C-alpha positions as CSV (number, residue, x, y, z in Angstrom):
1,M,-35.1,33.9,154.3
2,G,-38.0,36.3,153.9
3,D,-38.4,40.0,154.3
4,N,-35.7,42.4,155.6
5,K,-37.1,42.3,159.2
6,E,-36.7,38.5,159.3
7,Y,-33.2,38.7,157.7
8,F,-32.2,41.2,160.4
9,S,-33.6,39.0,163.1
10,F,-31.6,36.0,161.7
11,K,-28.4,38.0,161.6
12,K,-28.9,39.1,165.2
13,L,-29.7,35.5,166.2
14,L,-26.4,34.3,164.7
15,E,-24.6,36.9,166.8
16,T,-26.2,36.1,170.1
17,I,-27.3,32.4,170.1
18,P,-25.2,30.2,172.4
19,H,-23.1,27.8,170.4
20,R,-22.6,25.1,173.1
21,E,-26.0,24.8,174.7
22,P,-29.6,24.6,173.6
23,V,-32.1,27.5,173.3
24,D,-35.8,27.3,173.9
25,I,-38.8,29.2,172.5
26,A,-38.7,31.6,175.5
27,W,-35.1,32.6,174.6
28,L,-35.9,32.9,170.9
29,N,-38.9,35.0,171.6
30,T,-36.9,37.3,173.9
31,N,-34.5,37.7,170.9
32,K,-37.4,38.6,168.6
33,V,-37.5,35.2,166.8
34,S,-41.0,33.8,166.7
35,S,-41.8,30.1,167.0
36,S,-42.9,30.0,163.3
37,Y,-39.7,31.7,162.2
38,A,-37.6,29.3,164.3
39,A,-39.4,26.4,162.6
40,R,-38.6,27.9,159.2
41,L,-34.9,28.3,160.2
42,A,-34.8,24.7,161.2
43,K,-36.4,23.6,157.9
44,A,-33.9,25.7,156.0
45,G,-31.0,24.0,157.8
46,Y,-29.8,26.9,159.9
47,L,-31.1,25.5,163.2
48,Q,-31.4,21.9,164.4
49,R,-34.6,20.9,166.3
50,L,-33.7,18.9,169.4
51,G,-37.2,18.5,170.8
52,T,-40.4,20.4,171.2
53,G,-39.6,24.1,171.3
54,T,-35.8,23.4,171.7
55,Y,-33.1,24.1,169.1
56,T,-29.4,24.5,168.6
57,L,-27.3,25.8,165.8
58,K,-27.0,23.3,163.0
59,G,-23.8,21.4,163.4
60,A,-23.1,22.7,166.9
61,T,-21.5,20.4,169.5
62,L,-23.3,20.7,172.8
63,D,-21.2,21.0,175.9
64,K,-22.3,18.6,178.7
65,D,-21.9,21.1,181.6
66,A,-23.5,24.0,179.7
67,T,-26.4,21.8,178.6
68,L,-26.9,20.5,182.1
69,A,-27.0,24.0,183.4
70,W,-29.6,24.9,180.8
71,L,-31.6,21.8,181.8
72,S,-31.4,22.8,185.5
73,R,-33.0,26.1,184.8
74,Q,-36.1,24.2,183.7
75,V,-36.5,22.4,187.1
76,P,-36.5,24.0,190.6
77,G,-33.8,22.5,192.8
78,M,-32.2,20.3,190.1
79,H,-28.7,19.4,190.9
80,V,-26.0,16.8,190.2
81,A,-26.3,14.2,193.0
82,A,-25.3,10.9,194.6
83,K,-22.6,9.0,192.8
84,T,-22.1,11.6,190.0
85,A,-21.6,14.4,192.6
86,L,-19.1,12.2,194.5
87,S,-17.1,11.7,191.3
88,W,-17.1,15.4,190.5
89,R,-16.0,16.1,194.1
90,G,-13.1,13.7,193.6
91,V,-14.5,10.6,195.3
92,R,-14.4,7.7,192.9
93,H,-14.2,3.9,192.8
94,N,-15.1,2.2,189.5
95,L,-15.0,4.5,186.6
96,A,-17.8,3.9,184.0
97,F,-16.9,3.9,180.3
98,R,-19.9,6.2,179.8
99,E,-21.2,7.9,182.9
100,T,-24.9,7.9,183.7
101,L,-25.5,11.3,185.3
102,T,-27.5,11.2,188.5
103,L,-29.8,14.3,188.9
104,W,-32.2,15.2,191.7
105,G,-34.8,17.9,191.8
106,N,-37.9,19.1,193.7
107,K,-40.6,18.3,191.1
108,Q,-41.6,15.7,188.6
109,F,-39.7,16.0,185.4
110,K,-39.0,13.8,182.4
111,I,-35.5,14.2,180.9
112,P,-35.9,14.9,177.2
113,E,-35.0,12.0,174.9
114,W,-32.5,14.2,172.9
115,F,-30.7,15.0,176.2
116,H,-30.6,11.4,177.3
117,S,-29.2,10.2,173.9
118,L,-26.3,12.7,174.2
119,F,-25.7,12.5,178.0
120,P,-27.3,9.4,179.6
121,A,-28.9,10.5,182.9
122,R,-31.6,9.6,185.4
123,Y,-33.6,12.0,187.5
124,H,-35.2,11.6,190.9
125,T,-37.4,13.6,193.2
126,T,-36.7,11.6,196.4
127,Q,-37.6,13.6,199.5
128,L,-34.5,12.8,201.5
129,F,-34.6,15.7,203.9
130,D,-37.4,17.5,205.8
131,N,-38.7,21.0,204.9
132,K,-36.8,22.6,207.7
133,L,-33.4,22.1,206.0
134,A,-32.4,25.4,204.4
135,P,-33.0,25.4,200.7
136,G,-29.8,24.5,198.8
137,F,-27.9,23.5,201.9
138,G,-25.0,21.3,200.9
139,I,-25.3,22.2,197.2
140,G,-23.1,24.5,195.2
141,P,-20.8,24.8,192.1
142,V,-17.6,22.8,191.6
143,A,-14.4,24.7,190.7
144,G,-13.6,24.3,187.1
145,R,-17.1,23.4,186.0
146,H,-20.0,25.6,184.8
147,P,-20.7,28.1,187.5
148,E,-24.5,27.7,187.3
149,L,-24.3,24.0,187.7
150,M,-25.3,23.0,191.2
151,V,-23.6,19.9,192.7
152,S,-24.1,18.1,196.0
153,C,-21.2,18.5,198.5
154,T,-19.5,15.2,199.5
155,E,-21.5,14.8,202.7
156,R,-24.9,15.3,201.0
157,A,-23.9,13.2,198.0
158,L,-22.9,10.3,200.2
159,L,-26.4,10.3,201.9
160,E,-28.0,10.5,198.5
161,L,-26.0,7.5,197.4
162,F,-27.1,5.5,200.4
163,S,-30.7,6.2,199.5
164,E,-30.1,4.5,196.1
165,V,-28.5,1.3,197.5
166,G,-30.7,-1.6,196.6
167,T,-32.2,0.2,193.6
168,Y,-29.4,1.8,191.5
169,E,-26.3,1.2,193.6
170,S,-25.0,-2.0,195.2
171,F,-24.2,-2.3,198.9
172,D,-20.5,-3.0,198.2
173,E,-20.0,-0.1,195.8
174,A,-21.5,2.3,198.3
175,M,-19.2,0.9,201.0
176,Q,-16.2,1.5,198.8
177,L,-17.2,5.1,198.2
178,A,-17.9,5.6,201.9
179,E,-14.4,4.4,202.6
180,S,-13.0,6.8,200.0
181,A,-14.9,9.7,201.6
182,R,-14.1,8.8,205.2
183,H,-12.9,12.3,206.2
184,L,-16.2,14.4,206.1
185,R,-17.0,17.7,207.7
186,L,-18.8,16.7,210.8
187,D,-20.8,19.9,211.2
188,V,-22.2,19.6,207.7
189,L,-22.9,15.9,208.1
190,D,-24.6,16.6,211.5
191,T,-26.9,19.2,209.9
192,L,-27.9,16.9,207.1
193,M,-28.5,13.9,209.3
194,A,-30.6,16.0,211.6
195,H,-33.0,16.6,208.8
196,L,-33.1,13.1,207.2
197,T,-36.5,11.6,206.7
198,R,-35.5,8.1,205.6
199,I,-34.5,5.5,208.2
200,K,-32.8,3.3,205.6
201,V,-30.2,6.0,204.9
202,I,-29.2,6.5,208.5
203,R,-29.1,2.8,209.1
204,L,-26.8,2.3,206.1
205,A,-24.7,5.2,207.2
206,T,-24.4,3.6,210.7
207,T,-23.6,0.2,209.2
208,Y,-20.8,1.5,206.9
209,A,-19.4,3.8,209.6
210,D,-19.2,0.9,212.1
211,E,-17.7,-1.7,209.7
212,L,-15.1,0.8,208.3
213,N,-14.5,2.5,211.6
214,L,-15.1,5.9,210.0
215,P,-14.5,9.1,212.0
216,W,-18.2,10.0,212.0
217,K,-19.5,6.7,213.3
218,D,-20.6,8.1,216.7
219,L,-22.5,10.9,214.9
220,A,-24.3,8.3,212.7
221,Y,-25.2,6.2,215.8
222,S,-26.7,9.2,217.6
223,H,-28.9,10.1,214.7
224,S,-29.9,6.4,214.1
225,T,-31.0,6.2,217.8
226,R,-32.9,9.5,217.5
227,M,-34.8,8.3,214.4
228,G,-35.7,5.0,215.9
229,G,-37.9,2.9,213.6
230,G,-37.6,-0.5,215.4
231,K,-34.7,-2.9,215.9
232,R,-34.1,-3.8,212.3
233,W,-34.5,-2.4,208.8
234,V,-34.5,-5.2,206.2
235,S,-34.8,-5.1,202.4
236,K,-33.7,-7.1,199.5
237,A,-31.4,-5.2,197.2
238,G,-32.4,-4.8,193.5
239,V,-28.8,-4.4,192.4
240,G,-26.8,-7.6,192.7
241,T,-27.6,-10.2,195.3
242,Q,-26.7,-8.4,198.5
243,R,-29.4,-8.6,201.1
244,L,-29.6,-5.6,203.3
245,D,-30.1,-6.5,207.0
246,L,-29.4,-3.3,208.9
247,K,-29.5,-3.8,212.6
248,R,-30.2,-1.0,215.0
249,K,-27.4,-0.5,217.5
250,A,-28.4,-1.9,220.9
């Protein structure tokens, strides 16, 4: 593998490198492994190159949660959101054979191809709330999963789901999930709705709450009235054939 210094570095690398998540050049450099030496280790079959500047031990099996946590360190505010967050919080309807992870964050980011091939995912930067909402409100770890992995709480995840109706989620699927998550924390939901920036989301929330007679329907009505936006919000859904026709409560 080269001179004694490099051999020592390689031995130290084997002792410290995570076995279930990727490592990047910054981590390797911190552990005294240069970019050129990492490339040589990959060529020799000791490391596997995942993408530009990203490696794992050859033959290692990456853990989904640990790899997600690693990915989230690359993007400010990245968290598991919408339908995936609801599922992880115990709110499910149809279980997909192979889940597509829904991730949200605060800046533009392209999920690496190697990550997507292992763990299918999509990433959004939708600005659902105004800047007055406390950073990280309604986001936190889930018991039994990676402690660094941030996940929307049920109330936030439901509003995120509503924002995806007509693009990635169907009207009926979102209604089923709203029914399954009928008992929400009203104080948390009130705070989130007070900072909503998208009329579509509050109109959907009001429609679902009314049709399902959910305990938080009065709260949704009050925020829909506050946000205004005319008497009707209309859009053709891109998922399925459901046409969204969300009337404002008179």
